[in-house]
C-alpha positions, 0 to 999 in steps of 0.5 A, a space after each residue: 785360626 791359630 787356636 786350631 793349629 795349635 790344637 792340631 799340632 798338640 794332638 788336641 784334633 785328630 783329623 782322621 777321626 771319623 764320626 758316626 751317628 749314634 744308633 746308625 746301623 754302621 756303629 752298630 756294626 762296629 760295636 758287633 766287631 769290637 765286642 767279638 773282637 775283645 772276646 776273641 782276644 780273651 780266649 786266645 792264650 799269651 802265645 797266639 795273641 801275637 798272631 792277633 796282630 794280624 787280625 789288627 791289620 785287617 781290621 784296620 784295613 777293613 775300618 778304612 774301607 767302611 770310611 766310605 759308607 759313614 
């Protein structure tokens, strides 16, 4: 138990980390979103990337909702 607490304290364990089943519908959807987000960010100019922070916040909200599905 001490080892577990130490790992948690030092950040070796992330309690809210979500594990997805490889090949599941959710995993494929998350991979697609990540791919399209990367493509979008590559297309944006440097000044437009500042507003990209809003996209990051909205995808964080979305990921919190999808936790319930897995």
